[in-house]
C-alpha positions as CSV (number, residue, x, y, z in Angstrom):
1,X,-11.3,-108.0,107.1
2,X,-14.2,-110.5,107.2
3,X,-15.2,-112.5,104.2
4,X,-18.7,-112.1,102.7
5,X,-21.2,-113.8,105.0
6,X,-18.9,-113.9,108.0
7,X,-18.2,-111.5,110.9
8,X,-20.3,-108.4,111.3
9,X,-23.9,-109.2,110.4
10,X,-24.3,-105.9,108.7
11,X,-22.1,-107.3,105.9
12,X,-24.5,-110.1,105.1
13,X,-26.0,-109.4,101.6
14,X,-29.3,-107.5,101.6
15,X,-32.7,-108.7,100.4
16,X,-33.4,-107.5,96.9
17,X,-36.1,-104.8,96.8
18,X,-37.9,-106.7,93.9
19,X,-38.1,-109.8,96.1
20,X,-36.8,-112.1,93.5
21,X,-37.9,-115.8,93.9
22,X,-39.4,-115.1,97.3
23,X,-41.6,-118.2,97.1
24,X,-38.8,-120.6,96.0
25,X,-36.9,-122.2,98.9
26,X,-34.3,-123.7,96.5
27,X,-33.2,-120.6,94.6
28,X,-32.7,-117.1,96.0
29,X,-30.8,-114.0,94.7
30,X,-29.3,-111.5,97.0
31,X,-27.8,-108.1,96.4
32,X,-24.1,-108.0,97.3
33,X,-23.7,-104.5,95.8
34,X,-23.5,-102.3,98.9
35,X,-21.2,-104.7,100.6
36,X,-18.9,-104.9,97.6
37,X,-18.8,-101.1,97.2
38,X,-17.7,-100.7,100.8
39,X,-15.0,-103.4,100.5
40,X,-13.6,-101.9,97.2
41,X,-13.4,-98.5,98.8
42,X,-11.6,-99.8,101.8
43,X,-9.1,-101.7,99.7
44,X,-8.4,-98.9,97.2
45,X,-8.7,-95.6,99.1
46,X,-5.3,-94.3,100.2
47,X,-3.5,-97.3,98.7
48,X,0.2,-96.5,98.9
49,X,2.2,-97.3,95.8
50,X,6.0,-96.7,96.1
51,X,9.3,-98.0,94.9
52,X,12.9,-96.7,94.7
53,X,11.9,-93.3,96.2
54,X,8.8,-92.8,93.9
55,X,5.8,-92.2,96.1
56,X,2.3,-92.5,94.7
57,X,-1.1,-93.3,96.2
58,X,-4.8,-93.7,95.2
59,X,-6.2,-90.5,96.7
60,X,-9.9,-91.2,96.0
61,X,-12.3,-93.8,94.6
62,X,-14.2,-91.4,92.4
63,X,-16.8,-93.8,91.0
64,X,-18.0,-97.4,91.5
65,X,-20.9,-98.3,89.1
66,X,-22.3,-101.8,88.6
67,X,-23.7,-104.7,90.6
68,X,-22.9,-107.9,92.4
69,X,-25.4,-110.6,93.2
70,X,-25.1,-113.9,95.2
71,X,-27.3,-116.7,94.1
72,X,-28.0,-119.6,96.4
73,X,-29.1,-122.9,94.8
74,X,-29.7,-125.7,97.3
75,X,-27.0,-124.3,99.6
76,X,-24.5,-123.7,96.8
77,X,-23.3,-120.1,96.3
78,X,-22.8,-118.6,92.8
79,X,-21.6,-115.0,92.5
80,X,-22.0,-112.6,89.6
81,X,-20.4,-109.2,89.6
82,X,-19.7,-106.4,87.1
83,X,-18.0,-103.1,88.1
84,X,-16.9,-99.9,86.4
85,X,-14.4,-98.1,88.7
86,X,-12.7,-94.7,88.4
87,X,-9.8,-93.8,90.8
88,X,-7.8,-90.6,91.3
89,X,-4.1,-90.9,92.1
90,X,-1.2,-88.6,92.8
91,X,2.5,-89.0,93.2
92,X,5.9,-87.5,93.1
93,X,9.5,-88.4,92.1
94,X,12.4,-88.5,94.6
95,X,13.6,-84.9,94.8
96,X,10.8,-83.8,92.5
97,X,9.3,-80.4,92.9
98,X,5.7,-81.1,91.8
99,X,2.9,-83.5,92.8
100,X,1.5,-85.1,89.7
101,X,-2.2,-86.1,89.6
102,X,-4.1,-88.4,87.4
103,X,-6.9,-91.0,87.0
104,X,-7.2,-94.7,86.5
105,X,-10.2,-96.3,84.8
106,X,-11.2,-99.9,85.4
107,X,-14.2,-100.5,83.1
108,X,-14.6,-104.3,83.2
109,X,-14.1,-106.0,86.6
110,X,-16.4,-108.9,86.2
111,X,-16.6,-112.7,86.5
112,X,-16.1,-112.9,82.8
113,X,-12.5,-111.6,83.1
114,X,-9.6,-112.8,85.1
115,X,-8.1,-110.0,87.1
116,X,-5.0,-110.2,85.0
117,X,-7.2,-109.4,82.0
118,X,-9.0,-106.5,83.4
119,X,-8.5,-103.3,81.5
120,X,-6.8,-100.5,83.5
121,X,-6.2,-97.1,81.8
122,X,-3.8,-94.6,83.4
123,X,-4.0,-90.9,82.6
124,X,-2.3,-87.8,83.9
125,X,-3.3,-84.2,84.3
126,X,-0.6,-81.9,82.8
127,X,2.6,-82.7,80.9
128,X,6.3,-82.6,81.3
129,X,9.0,-85.1,82.1
130,X,8.1,-85.8,85.7
131,X,4.4,-86.4,84.8
132,X,5.4,-88.8,82.0
133,X,7.8,-90.7,84.3
134,X,5.1,-91.1,87.0
135,X,2.5,-92.2,84.4
136,X,4.9,-94.9,83.2
137,X,5.5,-96.0,86.8
138,X,1.7,-96.2,87.5
139,X,1.2,-98.0,84.2
140,X,3.7,-100.8,85.2
141,X,4.1,-101.0,88.9
142,X,1.0,-99.2,90.1
143,X,-1.5,-101.2,88.0
144,X,-0.1,-104.4,89.5
145,X,-0.5,-103.1,93.0
146,X,-4.1,-102.3,92.3
147,X,-4.7,-105.7,90.8
148,X,-3.6,-107.2,94.1
149,X,-6.3,-105.3,95.8
150,X,-8.9,-106.5,93.3
151,X,-7.7,-110.1,93.9
152,X,-8.3,-109.5,97.7
153,X,-11.8,-108.3,97.0
154,X,-12.5,-111.5,95.1
155,X,-11.0,-113.6,97.9
156,X,-13.4,-112.0,100.3
157,X,-16.6,-112.4,98.2
158,X,-16.0,-115.7,96.3
159,X,-16.1,-119.1,98.0
160,X,-12.8,-121.1,97.9
161,X,-12.4,-123.6,95.1
162,X,-14.5,-126.6,96.0
163,X,-16.2,-124.7,98.8
164,X,-19.8,-124.3,97.7
165,X,-21.8,-125.0,100.8
166,X,-23.2,-122.3,103.1
167,X,-20.9,-122.2,106.1
168,X,-22.4,-124.2,109.0
169,X,-21.6,-121.5,111.6
170,X,-23.6,-118.9,109.7
171,X,-26.9,-120.2,110.9
172,X,-29.8,-119.1,113.2
173,X,-33.2,-120.0,114.5
174,X,-36.3,-117.9,113.9
175,X,-39.3,-117.2,116.2
176,X,-42.4,-115.9,114.5
177,X,-46.1,-115.7,115.1
178,X,-48.9,-113.5,116.3
179,X,-50.8,-112.9,119.5
180,X,-54.2,-111.1,119.0
181,X,-57.6,-111.2,120.6
182,X,-59.3,-113.4,118.0
183,X,-61.0,-116.8,118.0
184,X,-58.1,-119.2,117.9
185,X,-60.3,-122.3,117.7
186,X,-60.4,-122.6,113.9
187,X,-56.7,-122.0,113.6
188,X,-55.8,-124.6,116.3
189,X,-58.2,-127.1,114.6
190,X,-56.6,-126.4,111.3
191,X,-53.1,-127.0,112.7
192,X,-54.0,-130.2,114.7
193,X,-56.6,-132.0,112.5
194,X,-54.7,-134.9,110.9
195,X,-56.4,-135.0,107.5
196,X,-53.6,-135.9,105.1
197,X,-50.9,-134.7,107.4
198,X,-48.9,-137.1,109.7
199,X,-49.1,-135.5,113.2
200,X,-49.6,-136.3,116.8
201,X,-51.6,-133.4,118.2
202,X,-50.4,-133.1,121.8
203,X,-47.6,-131.3,123.6
204,X,-44.3,-133.0,122.5
205,X,-46.1,-134.7,119.6
206,X,-44.4,-134.9,116.2
207,X,-45.6,-133.9,112.7
208,X,-44.3,-134.2,109.2
209,X,-45.2,-132.1,106.1
210,X,-44.4,-132.2,102.3
211,X,-43.5,-135.8,102.2
212,X,-41.2,-135.6,105.3
213,X,-39.2,-132.6,103.9
214,X,-40.5,-130.6,106.9
215,X,-40.7,-132.1,110.3
216,X,-41.5,-130.6,113.7
217,X,-42.9,-130.8,117.2
218,X,-45.7,-129.3,119.2
219,X,-44.0,-127.3,122.0
220,X,-47.2,-126.0,123.4
221,X,-50.8,-126.9,122.7
222,X,-53.9,-125.4,124.5
223,X,-57.0,-126.6,122.6
224,X,-58.9,-123.7,121.1
225,X,-56.5,-121.1,122.4
226,X,-52.8,-121.5,121.7
227,X,-50.4,-123.5,119.6
228,X,-46.5,-123.3,119.5
229,X,-44.6,-125.5,117.0
230,X,-41.0,-126.1,116.1
231,X,-40.3,-126.6,112.4
232,X,-37.2,-127.7,110.6
233,X,-36.2,-128.7,107.1
234,X,-35.0,-132.2,106.4
235,X,-31.6,-131.1,105.1
236,X,-30.8,-128.4,107.6
237,X,-31.9,-127.9,111.2
238,X,-30.9,-124.3,111.5
239,X,-31.5,-121.4,109.1
240,X,-28.4,-120.0,107.2
241,X,-27.8,-116.5,108.5
242,X,-28.2,-114.9,105.1
243,X,-31.6,-116.5,104.8
244,X,-33.1,-115.4,108.1
245,X,-35.0,-112.3,107.0
246,X,-36.0,-114.1,103.7
247,X,-37.4,-117.1,105.7
248,X,-39.2,-114.8,108.2
249,X,-40.8,-113.0,105.2
250,X,-42.0,-116.3,103.7
251,X,-43.7,-117.2,107.0
252,X,-45.5,-113.9,107.1
253,X,-46.5,-114.0,103.5
254,X,-47.4,-117.6,102.9
255,X,-48.7,-118.7,106.3
256,X,-49.9,-115.8,108.5
257,X,-51.2,-113.7,105.6
258,X,-52.9,-116.8,104.1
259,X,-54.6,-117.5,107.5
260,X,-55.7,-113.9,107.7
261,X,-57.4,-114.1,104.4
262,X,-58.9,-117.6,105.0
263,X,-60.5,-116.8,108.3
264,X,-61.3,-113.1,107.7
265,X,-59.2,-111.6,110.4
266,X,-58.4,-108.6,108.2
267,X,-56.1,-106.0,109.9
268,X,-56.3,-107.7,113.3
269,X,-53.6,-110.3,112.4
C-alpha cells in the first residue's frame, strides 16, 4: 500500500473546492479526506481478529465522518485530521452455536490524541454468556488489533519524524499556454521589453523575475507572432506532483486571464 503522495497518482490529495490560498505560492491547503476514507476502509473492512479459537472480524465500516487536510508551507508538510468512525463486527466462540454481532465506535481519531488514547466503545446486539464473552474479547484483544490498523493509516499519511520536505521524486514539469488567431505583437512586446526586468530577448536568452526568485529561458521567439519560455523557481527546478494542478491554475488565473483582460481578447483566449 503506497504512502500518501506516492504511487498511484489518483491518491494525491485533491484541490479544495474553495481554492484556499490559490494566490500564495508558499502556503497551500489540500483535501486529504477522500484518500483517507479509502485507506481506512481498506485497513478495517474484513479485518480478522482471532485468538485461541475465538474468531471475530470487522464486517463493515458503517460510517467515516470528518476531514483530513495537508498543509504545505515552503515544502514542509503538516497534516490535520479528525475522524468519527463506526464499525460493525461479528464473531463466534470455539464450538459456539451462535454468531454474535455488535458495533465499535471511534469518535476521536485526530492529531490531538495518540492512537493509544483514542476512545473505542464496543457494544453487542443481544445478551447471554456467549455474547458477553465475545464483547470482553473485542474490548481487550479486538480493540488493540484495530489500533494497529489506525497506526498503519497514520504511517501512510504522516511524514516520518524529521522528514518534512516534499519527496524529490514526486515532481513534474508543466506545459501551458494558448494558440489563438489574435494579434500577438503586444503580448510578445510585453514579454520581451526589458523595462525593469532582467532579460535577453532572443532564442536561448535568459531572464529573471521577482528579484531572481524566478528565472528562465526563451526557448522560441518569433517577433510579433510567437513566444515560448521555460520558467523555474529558484529553490526547485521541477514542480512537486501534488502542486501540478494548483500551479497550472495559477498560470491560467494570474497570467493568461490577466492578459486577456489587459488586451481585450475576451472569450478568444
